[in-house]
TILUM-130863 format. One record per residue: residue in one letter; x, y, z of N, C-alpha, C in turn; residue number from 1. Coordinates in steps of 0.02 Angstrom, whole numbers, plus 32768, in hexadecimal, padded with zeros to 4 digits. Example, Ala and Ser with C-alpha at 12.3 -4.5 7.8 and 13.67 -1.06 7.14 Angstrom:
2
REC  aa  n.xx  n.yy  n.zz  ca.xx  ca.yy  ca.zz  c.xx  c.yy  c.zz    i
REC   a  8294  7EE4  8186   8267   7F1F   8186  8294  7F5B  8186    1
REC   s  8282  7F90  8162   82AC   7FCB   8165  8285  8002  818A    2
END
This chain:
205
REC  aa  n.xx  n.yy  n.zz  ca.xx  ca.yy  ca.zz  c.xx  c.yy  c.zz    i
REC   m  6EEB  CCA6  3D33   6EC7   CC9F   3D73  6EC0  CCE4  3D93    1
REC   n  6E82  CCF7  3DA4   6E76   CD3A   3DBD  6E82  CD42  3E08    2
REC   i  6E7C  CD0B  3E2E   6E88   CD10   3E76  6EB9  CCD9  3E8C    3
REC   r  6EDE  CCE8  3EC1   6F0C   CCB7   3EDD  6F09  CCBE  3F29    4
REC   i  6F12  CC85  3F4C   6F10   CC83   3F95  6F54  CC6D  3FAE    5
REC   g  6F6B  CC8D  3FE3   6FAB   CC7A   4001  6FA3  CC6E  404C    6
REC   y  6FC8  CC3E  4066   6FC7   CC2F   40AD  700D  CC32  40CA    7
REC   g  7014  CC51  4104   7055   CC56   4125  704F  CC46  416F    8
REC   w  7084  CC2A  418A   7088   CC18   41D2  70CE  CC26  41EB    9
REC   d  70D3  CC3E  4229   7115   CC48   4247  710F  CC3F  4292   10
REC   s  7149  CC32  42B1   714C   CC25   42F9  718E  CC3E  4315   11
REC   h  718C  CC60  434E   71C9   CC76   4370  71C0  CC6E  43BB   12
REC   a  71F6  CC5B  43DC   71F5   CC55   4425  7201  CC99  4445   13
REC   f  71E5  CCA2  4480   71F1   CCDF   44A6  7236  CCDD  44C6   14
REC   k  7253  CD19  44CD   7297   CD1E   44E8  729E  CD5E  4511   15
REC   l  72BC  CD58  454C   72C8   CD93   4576  72FB  CDC2  4556   16
REC   g  72F2  CE02  4563   7322   CE34   454B  731B  CE46  4502   17
REC   v  72E4  CE31  44E2   72D8   CE40   449B  7298  CE68  4495   18
REC   p  7297  CE9F  4470   7259   CEC6   4468  7225  CE9E  4441   19
REC   l  71E6  CEA4  4455   71B1   CE7F   4434  7192  CEAA  43FC   20
REC   k  718F  CE8D  43C1   7171   CEAE   4387  7145  CE7C  4364   21
REC   i  7106  CE8F  435C   70D6   CE64   4339  70AE  CE90  4309   22
REC   g  70AA  CE7B  42CA   7085   CEA2   4299  70A1  CEE7  428D   23
REC   g  70E3  CEEF  4296   7102   CF30   428D  70F6  CF60  42C7   24
REC   l  70D9  CF46  42FD   70C8   CF6F   4337  70F3  CF5C  4373   25
REC   a  7113  CF8D  4392   713A   CF80   43CF  710A  CF78  4409   26
REC   i  7111  CF41  442E   70E2   CF30   4464  7109  CF2B  44A6   27
REC   d  70ED  CF4B  44D9   710D   CF49   451B  7101  CF05  453C   28
REC   h  7138  CEDF  4543   7134   CE9C   455F  7179  CE88  4578   29
REC   p  717D  CE62  45AE   71BF   CE50   45CB  71EC  CE28  459B   30
REC   e  71CD  CE05  456C   71F4   CDDC   453E  71E3  CDED  44F5   31
REC   g  7215  CDE4  44CA   7209   CDEC   4483  720D  CDA8  4461   32
REC   l  720E  CDA9  441E   7211   CD6B   43F8  7256  CD60  43DA   33
REC   a  7272  CD27  43E8   72B5   CD17   43CF  72B2  CD09  4385   34
REC   g  72E5  CD1F  4361   72E9   CD13   4319  7324  CD37  42FD   35
REC   h  7337  CD25  42C0   7371   CD45   42A1  7361  CD8E  4292   36
REC   s  7323  CD9C  427F   730E   CDE1   4273  72EE  CDFB  42B3   37
REC   d  72BB  CE26  42AE   729B   CE40   42EA  7267  CE0F  4306   38
REC   g  725F  CDD4  42E6   7232   CDA0   4301  71E9  CDAF  42FA   39
REC   d  71D6  CDDC  42CC   7190   CDEF   42C5  7169  CDB5  42A4   40
REC   v  714C  CD8C  42CE   712C   CD4E   42B8  70F2  CD5C  4288   41
REC   l  70CD  CD92  4293   7093   CDA1   426A  70A7  CDB8  4224   42
REC   l  70D7  CDE6  4220   70EE   CDFC   41DE  7110  CDC5  41B7   43
REC   h  7132  CD97  41DB   7151   CD5E   41B9  711C  CD31  4199   44
REC   a  70E6  CD25  41BE   70B1   CCFA   41A3  708F  CD1A  4168   45
REC   i  7082  CD5C  416C   7062   CD7F   4134  7090  CD80  40F7   46
REC   t  70D1  CD8B  4103   7101   CD8A   40CC  7101  CD47  40A8   47
REC   d  7102  CD11  40CE   7101   CCCE   40B0  70C0  CCC2  408A   48
REC   a  7088  CCDB  40A4   7048   CCD2   4083  7048  CCF7  403F   49
REC   l  7063  CD33  403E   7066   CD59   3FFF  7093  CD37  3FCC   50
REC   l  70CE  CD22  3FE2   70FD   CD00   3FB4  70E0  CCBE  3F9C   51
REC   g  70C0  CC9A  3FC9   70A3   CC5A   3FB6  706A  CC60  3F85   52
REC   a  7044  CC97  3F8A   700A   CCA1   3F5E  701F  CCA5  3F15   53
REC   i  705B  CCBF  3F08   7072   CCC4   3EC3  70AA  CC92  3EB4   54
REC   s  70B5  CC63  3EE2   70E2   CC2A   3ED7  712A  CC40  3EC8   55
REC   v  7145  CC6D  3EF1   718A   CC83   3EE6  71B8  CC70  3F20   56
REC   g  71A2  CC41  3F4A   71CD   CC2C   3F81  71B3  CC43  3FC4   57
REC   d  71E1  CC49  3FF4   71CD   CC60   4036  7200  CC93  404F   58
REC   i  71F5  CCAA  408C   721F   CCDF   40A8  7268  CCCB  40AC   59
REC   g  7274  CC8B  40BA   72B8   CC72   40BF  72DC  CC70  407C   60
REC   s  72B6  CC6B  4045   72D5   CC6B   4003  72F5  CCAE  3FF2   61
REC   f  72D5  CCE4  400A   72ED   CD27   3FFB  731C  CD41  4032   62
REC   f  730F  CD2D  4070   7334   CD47   40A9  734C  CD0D  40D5   63
REC   p  7382  CCEA  40C1   739A   CCB1   40E7  73AB  CCC4  412F   64
REC   p  7395  CC9C  4160   73A1   CCAE   41A6  73EB  CCB1  41B9   65
REC   g  7416  CC92  4191   745D   CC95   41A1  7481  CCD2  4185   66
REC   d  745D  CCFB  415E   747B   CD35   413F  7480  CD6E  4172   67
REC   p  74BD  CD86  4181   74C4   CDBA   41B4  74A3  CDFC  41A2   68
REC   r  7492  CE06  4163   7471   CE45   414F  742C  CE4C  4170   69
REC   w  740D  CE13  4181   73C9   CE16   419B  73C7  CE0D  41E7   70
REC   k  7401  CE10  4207   7404   CE0C   4250  73DF  CE49  426E   71
REC   d  73AC  CE3A  4297   7383   CE6E   42B8  735F  CE9C  4286   72
REC   a  7356  CE86  4248   7336   CEB0   4215  72EC  CEBA  4224   73
REC   d  72D3  CEF4  4211   728C   CF03   4216  7266  CED7  41E4   74
REC   s  7234  CEB2  41FB   7211   CE84   41D0  71E7  CEA6  419A   75
REC   s  71DE  CEE7  419F   71BA   CF0A   416A  71E2  CF08  4129   76
REC   i  7225  CEFF  412E   724E   CEF7   40F2  7239  CEB9  40CC   77
REC   f  722D  CE82  40F0   7219   CE43   40D1  71D4  CE4B  40B1   78
REC   l  71A8  CE6E  40D6   7164   CE78   40BD  7164  CEA2  407D   79
REC   n  718E  CED6  407C   7191   CF01   4041  71A8  CEDB  4004   80
REC   l  71D6  CEAD  400C   71EC   CE85   3FD3  71B3  CE5A  3FB9   81
REC   a  718D  CE3C  3FE7   7154   CE13   3FD2  7120  CE3D  3FAD   82
REC   l  7114  CE7A  3FC4   70E5   CEA6   3FA3  70FD  CEB8  3F5C   83
REC   e  713E  CEC2  3F54   715A   CED1   3F13  7153  CE94  3EE5   84
REC   e  715B  CE58  3F00   7154   CE1C   3ED8  710D  CE13  3EBE   85
REC   i  70DC  CE20  3EE8   7096   CE18   3ED0  7083  CE4E  3E9F   86
REC   r  709F  CE8A  3EA8   7092   CEBF   3E77  70B0  CEAD  3E33   87
REC   n  70EE  CE93  3E35   710E   CE7E   3DF6  70E8  CE46  3DD4   88
REC   a  70C8  CE1C  3DFC   70A1   CDE5   3DE0  705C  CDFC  3DC7   89
REC   g  704B  CE3B  3DD4   700C   CE56   3DBC  6FD0  CE4B  3DE9   90
REC   y  6FDD  CE44  3E2B   6FA7   CE39   3E5A  6FA3  CE71  3E8E   91
REC   r  6F6A  CE75  3EAE   6F61   CEA2   3EE7  6F40  CE7C  3F20   92
REC   i  6F48  CE95  3F5C   6F2A   CE74   3F97  6EE0  CE87  3F9C   93
REC   v  6EB6  CE54  3FA5   6E6F   CE5F   3FB2  6E64  CE63  3FFE   94
REC   n  6E7B  CE30  4022   6E77   CE32   406B  6EA9  CE01  408A   95
REC   v  6EB6  CE0B  40C9   6EE3   CDE1   40F0  6EC0  CDCD  4130   96
REC   d  6EC5  CD8E  4143   6EA9   CD77   4182  6EDF  CD53  41A8   97
REC   t  6EE6  CD62  41E9   6F1C   CD45   4211  6F02  CD2D  4255   98
REC   t  6F26  CCFD  4271   6F19   CCE6   42B4  6F5B  CCE0  42DA   99
REC   l  6F5F  CD00  4313   6F99   CCFA   4340  6F88  CCC7  4376  100
REC   v  6FB8  CC9C  4385   6FAF   CC6A   43BA  6FE7  CC76  43ED  101
REC   l  6FD4  CC90  4428   7004   CC9F   445C  6FE1  CCA8  449F  102
REC   a  7004  CC98  44D5   6FE7   CC9F   4517  6FE7  CCE8  452F  103
REC   a  701A  CD0D  451E   7020   CD53   4531  7050  CD74  4500  104
REC   p  7047  CDB5  44F6   7017   CDE3   4515  6FD2  CDDB  44F6  105
REC   k  6FA0  CDF9  4515   6F5C   CDF7   44FB  6F58  CE23  44BD  106
REC   i  6F3D  CE08  4488   6F3A   CE2C   4448  6EFA  CE55  4442  107
REC   g  6EC4  CE3F  4464   6E84   CE62   445F  6E89  CEAD  4467  108
REC   p  6EA9  CEC6  449C   6EAB   CF0E   44A8  6ED1  CF36  4473  109
REC   i  6EFC  CF14  444D   6F23   CF38   441A  6F12  CF22  43D3  110
REC   s  6EDD  CEFA  43CB   6ECE   CEDE   4389  6EBE  CF14  4356  111
REC   a  6E9A  CF48  436B   6E89   CF7E   433C  6EC8  CFA2  4325  112
REC   e  6EF6  CFAE  4353   6F35   CFCF   4342  6F5F  CFA3  4314  113
REC   l  6F5E  CF61  4321   6F82   CF32   42F6  6F65  CF33  42AF  114
REC   r  6F24  CF33  42AA   6F04   CF34   4267  6F18  CF72  4241  115
REC   e  6F18  CFAB  4264   6F2B   CFEA   4244  6F73  CFE6  422A  116
REC   r  6FA0  CFCC  4254   6FE7   CFC9   4241  6FF3  CF99  4207  117
REC   v  6FD5  CF5E  420A   6FDE   CF2D   41D5  6FC0  CF48  4194  118
REC   a  6F85  CF67  4198   6F66   CF84   415C  6F93  CFBA  413E  119
REC   e  6FB1  CFE3  4168   6FDE   D017   4150  701A  CFF8  412B  120
REC   l  7036  CFC4  4147   7070   CFA3   4127  705E  CF83  40E5  121
REC   l  7021  CF69  40E1   700B   CF46   40A4  6FEC  CF75  4070  122
REC   g  6FDD  CFB2  4085   6FBF   CFE1   4057  6F76  CFD2  4048  123
REC   i  6F53  CFB5  4079   6F0C   CFA6   4071  6EE5  CFC4  40AC  124
REC   k  6EA3  CFBC  40AB   6E7A   CFD8   40E0  6E79  CFAA  411E  125
REC   p  6E74  CFC7  415A   6E6F   CF9D   4196  6E35  CF6B  4194  126
REC   s  6E00  CF7E  4171   6DC7   CF50   416B  6DD7  CF13  4140  127
REC   d  6E10  CF14  411E   6E26   CEDB   40F5  6E5A  CEB1  4119  128
REC   v  6E65  CEBE  4159   6E95   CE99   4182  6E72  CE7A  41BD  129
REC   g  6E79  CE38  41C4   6E5D   CE15   41FE  6E95  CE03  422F  130
REC   i  6E8C  CE14  426E   6EBC   CE02   42A2  6E95  CDDE  42D9  131
REC   k  6EA5  CD9F  42E4   6E85   CD78   4319  6EBB  CD5A  4345  132
REC   a  6EA9  CD48  4382   6ED9   CD2B   43B0  6EBA  CCF1  43D6  133
REC   k  6EE1  CCBD  43E0   6ECD   CC83   4406  6F04  CC72  4439  134
REC   t  6EF0  CC52  446F   6F22   CC39   449F  6F36  CBF2  448B  135
REC   p  6F74  CBDE  4499   6F8B   CB9B   4484  6F76  CB65  44B5  136
REC   e  6F37  CB64  44C6   6F1D   CB34   44F7  6F27  CAEC  44DF  137
REC   g  6F47  CAC5  4508   6F52   CA7F   44F8  6F8B  CA72  44C8  138
REC   l  6FAF  CAA6  44B3   6FE5   CA9E   4482  702A  CA9C  44A3  139
REC   n  702D  CAA9  44E4   706D   CAAB   4508  709D  CADC  44E5  140
REC   a  7082  CB17  44D3   70AA   CB48   44AE  70A1  CB8E  44CC  141
REC   d  709F  CB91  450F   7093   CBD2   452F  70CD  CC03  4526  142
REC   h  7108  CBEB  4514   7141   CC17   450D  7153  CC24  44C4  143
REC   v  7120  CC1B  449A   712A   CC22   4451  70F1  CC4C  4435  144
REC   a  7101  CC74  4402   70CD   CC98   43DD  70CA  CC7B  4396  145
REC   q  708E  CC6C  4380   7084   CC53   433C  7055  CC83  4316  146
REC   a  705C  CC84  42D5   7030   CCAE   42AC  701D  CC88  426D  147
REC   h  6FDD  CC8A  425C   6FC3   CC6E   421E  6FA7  CCA8  41F4  148
REC   a  6FB3  CCA6  41B3   6F9A   CCDC   4188  6F81  CCC0  4146  149
REC   v  6F49  CCDB  4130   6F2D   CCC9   40EE  6F21  CD0A  40C8  150
REC   v  6F36  CD0B  4088   6F2C   CD46   405F  6F06  CD34  4020  151
REC   l  6EDE  CD62  4008   6EBC   CD5B   3FC8  6ED6  CD91  3F99  152
REC   l  6EEF  CD7C  3F5F   6F08   CDAA   3F2D  6EDA  CDA9  3EF0  153
REC   q  6ED6  CDE2  3ECF   6EAE   CDE8   3E92  6ED9  CE04  3E5A  154
REC   k  6ED2  CDE7  3E1F   6EF7   CDFF   3DE5  6EE0  CE46  3DD5  155
REC   v  6F11  CE71  3DC9   6F01   CEB6   3DB5  6EEA  CEB5  3D6C  156
REC   d  6EAD  CECB  3D60   6E8F   CEC8   3D1E  6E8E  CF0D  3CFF  157
REC   d  6EAC  CF13  3CC3   6EAD   CF54   3CA1  6E66  CF6E  3C94  158
REC   a  6E37  CF40  3C89   6DF3   CF55   3C7D  6DD6  CF77  3CBA  159
REC   d  6DE7  CF5D  3CF4   6DD0   CF7D   3D32  6DED  CFC3  3D38  160
REC   e  6E2C  CFCA  3D26   6E4B   D00C   3D29  6E2A  D03C  3CF8  161
REC   l  6E18  D022  3CBD   6DF7   D04C   3C8C  6DB2  D063  3CA4  162
REC   r  6D8D  D035  3CC5   6D4C   D048   3CE0  6D53  D07D  3D16  163
REC   a  6D87  D076  3D3F   6D92   D0A8   3D74  6DA1  D0EB  3D55  164
REC   m  6DC9  D0EA  3D1F   6DD8   D129   3CFD  6D99  D146  3CDE  165
REC   a  6D70  D11A  3CC0   6D33   D131   3C9F  6D03  D151  3CD0  166
REC   a  6D02  D137  3D0D   6CD5   D151   3D40  6CE7  D199  3D53  167
REC   s  6D26  D1AB  3D49   6D3C   D1EE   3D5C  6D3B  D21E  3D21  168
REC   i  6D28  D205  3CE6   6D25   D22F   3CAA  6CE0  D24D  3CA3  169
REC   e  6CDD  D28E  3C97   6C9D   D2B0   3C9A  6C77  D2B0  3C58  170
REC   s  6C99  D2A6  3C20   6C76   D2A9   3BE0  6C8B  D270  3BB3  171
REC   e  6C62  D261  3B80   6C71   D22B   3B52  6CAF  D23C  3B28  172
REC   d  6CB8  D27C  3B18   6CF2   D290   3AF1  6D33  D281  3B17  173
REC   q  6D33  D28E  3B59   6D6D   D280   3B82  6D7A  D234  3B83  174
REC   f  6D45  D20D  3B87   6D4D   D1C4   3B88  6D6D  D1AC  3B48  175
REC   e  6D57  D1C7  3B0E   6D73   D1B3   3ACE  6DBD  D1C5  3ACB  176
REC   e  6DD0  D1FE  3AE7   6E17   D212   3AE7  6E41  D1E0  3B0E  177
REC   v  6E26  D1CA  3B47   6E4A   D199   3B70  6E53  D158  3B4A  178
REC   v  6E1E  D141  3B29   6E21   D103   3B02  6E55  D108  3ACB  179
REC   h  6E55  D141  3AA7   6E85   D14B   3A71  6ECC  D149  3A8D  180
REC   d  6ED6  D168  3AC7   6F19   D168   3AE6  6F2F  D122  3AF7  181
REC   l  6F01  D0FA  3B13   6F12   D0B5   3B26  6F22  D08B  3AE9  182
REC   v  6EFD  D095  3AB3   6F09   D070   3A76  6F4E  D081  3A5A  183
REC   s  6F5E  D0C1  3A58   6F9F   D0D6   3A3C  6FD8  D0BD  3A66  184
REC   q  6FD0  D0BC  3AA8   7004   D0A2   3AD4  700F  D057  3ACA  185
REC   a  6FD8  D033  3AC2   6FDC   CFEB   3ABB  6FFD  CFD6  3A79  186
REC   h  6FEF  CFFC  3A43   7007   CFE9   3A01  7040  D016  39E8  187
REC   e  7052  D047  3A11   7088   D075   3A00  707C  D097  39BC  188
REC   i  703D  D0AC  39B2   702B   D0D0   3975  7003  D10D  3987  189
REC   e  7001  D13B  3959   6FD8   D176   3963  6F8F  D163  3959  190
REC   p  6F63  D175  3988   6F1C   D163   3980  6EFE  D187  3944  191
REC   r  6ED1  D164  3921   6EAF   D181   38E7  6E80  D1B8  38FF  192
REC   p  6E84  D1F4  38E4   6E57   D229   38FB  6E0F  D217  38ED  193
REC   a  6DE4  D22A  391B   6D9D   D21C   3913  6D81  D245  38D9  194
REC   t  6D57  D225  38B0   6D39   D248   3877  6CF2  D25A  3889  195
REC   k  6CDF  D296  3875   6C9B   D2AE   3883  6C71  D2A3  3845  196
REC   p  6C32  D28E  384D   6C06   D285   3812  6BF8  D2C7  37EF  197
REC   l  6BEC  D2C3  37AD   6BDE   D300   3786  6B99  D31C  3793  198
REC   f  6B6F  D2F3  37B1   6B2C   D30A   37C1  6B17  D2F0  3804  199
REC   d  6AE2  D30A  381F   6ACA   D2F7   3862  6AA4  D2B5  385D  200
REC   t  6AC3  D27F  3878   6AA4   D23D   3872  6A65  D238  389C  201
REC   d  6A5D  D265  38CD   6A21   D262   38F7  69E6  D284  38D4  202
REC   d  69F3  D2A4  3899   69BF   D2C9   3878  69A4  D2A4  383A  203
REC   i  69B3  D262  3836   699B   D23A   37FE  6952  D227  380B  204
REC   t  6926  D235  37DB   68DF   D224   37E3  68C9  D1F6  37AB  205
END
């Protein structure tokens, strides 16, 4: 399968006396998000989406909330593990789309900064990260922050890598050298030297 989709969701209640961190970004607000770690609801949702896309469990499988090692931990640690898991599975991120549901703070004024930070953590372009925000109207959840995340992964294809290499090669001779190297690496043998014709094949009449 060349593509896989993952979905993640998380929710944390607001709490006085706790710093607010969303998407790896420290935000000035009277309340932060309660949680065993730093309560970063957005990174938690993205982490679950990545892990779910390759069917290896969820954030709690790797970082149990009762484990004292993860008390007040930076959620980028969880995200980095998920990134390592998808790399080991042979996939890369195509894009990420997220929705935050919270009454405050307002996300609009900082959405561009959030996109930049999340893109930096994921190692992708800001244009490949969607950050949207909704108010919890009618949900009776004004004191809670929720995050939804969807990710699209693509299988890393060796052929694609070869084409990218070929695009940067200036001559056909260089291309043949790269192909010979790849063949020898794959089969652990010395590549057969190229043989030149005894006469000019372009001069046959």
